[in-house]
N, C-alpha and C positions, 0 to 999 in steps of 0.2 A: 612244566613249571606251574601251570594253572592248578594242577592237582595238589601240589605242595601248598600253594597259596590258599586254596580253598579247603585244605585238609580233607581230601577224599581219595578213595581208590575207585577204579572203574571196574564194574562187574561185566565181563564180556560174554556174549553168547558162545556156546560150544562150537558153533559153525565157524567162528573166527580163529579157532585154535590151529596150531601148525601141524596137527596130526589128524589126517582124514578119518582115522578110526576112533576119534574122540567121542566119548559118551555113546558108543555103539549099543544098540539094543534092538531086539526083535520082539514081536508079539505073536501069540498064537499057541494052541495046544491041540493034542489029538482028540480031546473030548469036547472041543468047541461046538461041533455039530449037535451033540446031545444037549449042551447048555443052551444053544440057539432054540432048540425045540421047546425048552421050558420057558424061555424069555418071549417067544413069539406070541403067546396068549396076552402078554402085557404090551404088545406093540414095540418090543425092544429087540436088540440083536447084539451079539458079541462084537461084531464089526463096529457098531456105533460106540460101544464101550471102549474099544481099543482106540478109536479115533479121538474120543475125548481124552483118553490117557495120553496119546501122542501130543495133542495140543497143549496139555498141561506140562509135559516133559519139555517140550520145545520152548517154553517160556522161561526155563531156568537159565541161570548164568553162573559164572565162577570168577573167583579171584585166586590166582596161584601164588603160593609162597614157597620159599626154600627154608631149610632148617638152619643154615649158617651163612654168614657173609664171606666165608673163606673157601667156598666151593668155586675153584678157578674156572672150570668149564662154563659155569653159569654166567660168570662175568663176560665170557666171550659170546655166549649165545644170546643173552637177554640184556646186556648192558653196553651195547655198541662197542664191542671189542675193548672192554676195560675203560671206555671213555664216558660211561654213564654213571649211574648211582644205584645203591642198594639201600632200602629203607628197613630199619629194624623196629618192630612193633612189640608192645606188650599185648598179647592176645586177650588177656583178661580185661584190659582197658578198651580194646576194640569192641568188646561186648556192650559197652555203654551207649555207643552211637548207632549207626544204621546197620551194624552187624549183629545187633541184639536179636537173639533167637535164631540166627543163621547157623548152619552146621559147618564146623571146621573138622575136616577129616584128613587122615594120612592116605595118600594114594597107594594102592596095591598094584603089583606088577605080575602079570601072568602070561602064559603062552596062548590061552584060549579065552574067547568071550564067554560071559555067563549065559545060561540057558534063556530062552525066550520068556518074556513076561507073560503071565497068563491071568485069567480071571481070578484065580486063587490068590494072586499077588495083590489084587486090587482092594483087599480089605483094609480097614482103617489101621489095624495094628501091624500090617506087613508092607503096605505100599511105600511108605517113606524110606524104609531101609532097603527095599528092593531097588528103588530108583537110585538112591545115593550110592549103593554098591556098584552100579553101572557107571555113574558119573565119576567115580573115583578109581576106576580100573583102566590100566593101560598095558600095552604089550611090554614084555620083559626087557626089550631093547632100550626102553626109556628109564630103566631102574636107576641109572646113575644120577638122575636128577633129584631123587629123594624128595619128591614134591608133596606139599600139603595144599589143601584146597578149602576155601569157603564156598559152599554151594548156596547160592542166593535164590530167593523166590522170584526175582525180577532183575533184569539187566539195568545198567546205569550207574550213576554216581552213588557211592556209599561213604557218607561222611563219618569222621571219627573225631573224638575230642583231641585237642592239641597234644596232650601229654601221653596219648596212646603211642605216638611216634617218639621213640626215645633217642635214636641215633640215625644219622644219614652218613653212609660211607660213599665217598667219591672215588671213582676209579683212577688209577695212576695216569691214565692217558686223557683225562678230562681237560677240556679247554679252560685255561685259568680264568677267562672272563666269565664262563659259566659257573665255575666254583665260587667266584666272588658274588655273583648274582644270587646263588643259593644261600650263601652265608648272610647276605644282606636281607634276604627275604625272611630267614628264620632267626634273625638277630634277637628279636624280643619274644622268643618262644623257648620253652624248657627242653630244647632239643640240641644235642651235641652233633657237630659236623666233623668228620674225620677225612683226611686225604690219604689215599693209598700211595705207597712207594714200593718200587721193585728193588730187592737186594738179592742179586743172584737168582736162586730158585725160590725165594721167599717173597710174599706179599705182606707188607706191614702197613699199619694205619696210624697216623698221628693226628691229634686233635688240632684243628685250625679254628674252631669256634666252640667254646664251652657252652653248656646248657645254662640258660639264664635262671637265676633263682626266681622262685614263684612271685615274690613281691616286685620283681622288675619286669615281669612278663606282660605283654599286651593282653588286656582282658577281652573276652568274648561275652561272658555272662557277668551279671552284676555282683555275684559273690556274697549274697545276703545271708547272714546268720545272726539272729538275735536270740540268745539262749532263753530269755524270759518268755518269748513268744512261742518257743518250740517245746521246751521242757515243761509240760503242764503239771506233772506230778513228780517232783524231785525225790520225794520220800520213796516212791515205788522203785525208781531207778537205783537209788542208793542201796536199797535192800537187795536188789538183784545183782549189783556189781560186786566183783571181788577186788576192784580197784576204786579209787576215789571218783566222785562225780566230776571233779575238776579235770581228771584225766580224760573223761568222755567229752567234756566241753572243749578241751584242747584239741582232741582229735577232730571234732566237728569244725573247729576254727581252721585247722590245717586243710581239711577237705574244701572249705569255702574259699581258700586261697587258690585253688586250681583254676586255670584260666577260663574254662568253660562252665564253671558252676554258676548258675543263675540264683539258686536259692536252696537252702536246706529246709525241706518242708516239714519233716517230722522225725522225732527220735522216740522210740518206745520199745517196750518188751513185746515180742511177737505173741499174739493170741494163740496161734496154731502151734507154735514151737516155743514152749516156755523157757527153754534153755538158751534162747537166742534173743538178742535185741536187733533192731534194724535202724539204719539211717537212710531216710528217703530223701533223695536229692533230685532237683531239676537241673539238667545240663542244657546249655544252648550251643548248638552246632554252628559252624561258620556259614551255613546256608540260611540261618535264622530259625531253623526248626528246633523246638524244645523236646527233649526226651527225658524220661523218668527212670531212675535207677534206685533199687533197694540194695544196700550193702548190709549183710548180716555179720554180727559179731558175737563172740561168746562173752562170758562174764568177765574175762580178763582183757577184753577188747581186741582179741585176736580174730582175724578174718575167718569166717566160717563159710562153708559151701552153701549156696542158696538151696533151701529145702524144696 
């Protein structure tokens, strides 16, 4: 319940997972002796490099996700035999908070582990992918879980903006008192709560608490946006846009209504990417930390991929 109240997910160490083969890796290669002879003159060794690599790898953590709320075995495994809950997130909105720059990957399933990590894997352009490949690989017997993972650089609480959580699904066996507590907790947030019901071999969900409109939501950030202070060169923006400047102001106003927005800092055409403009926004998380996010748009104010 504290995680819902504080709007965070917990990134756990791999050692806490229910699979003892989790994140398995080995180090070493047949040519290590030759590399050791080269490193010896500098007072270094392959073993020391592998030890540093292991220390780095052991500091990583993960948050596990499923692809759908209708996967019934997952309700049995991870939601207290249908008495728990399932949280539905917008992964693009998770990127605004503490998951910014973290890796979201689909788990692959195989019969065998990947080869040992070697000195050749420790180059800047290869190491990240080599490590993530091992962190997102499980034995084939787990394939029915269809898991996705955030691989995080450190364990602990990862806070998100309120509207990154879009829906909460309550299991059909949940304690009614717990269901009420969750609805009360999320009452003034833009989050829908649904209750599960069993109909024969079907699991259906009905809304028991609608999402609050943004203007009725509890604010976390101040939501400041003063167009005259932000748009310093209206003529430049008008010449760039294929829509009206008023449409841009309306979009910024809508963004400022989001519960965690502290302030819209800047709106301008990108210097590096002349076909895009950006809206630079400060968000305030529920732990009080402020984070910055740039959203890129094209000339028609359609969301564009960050360059």
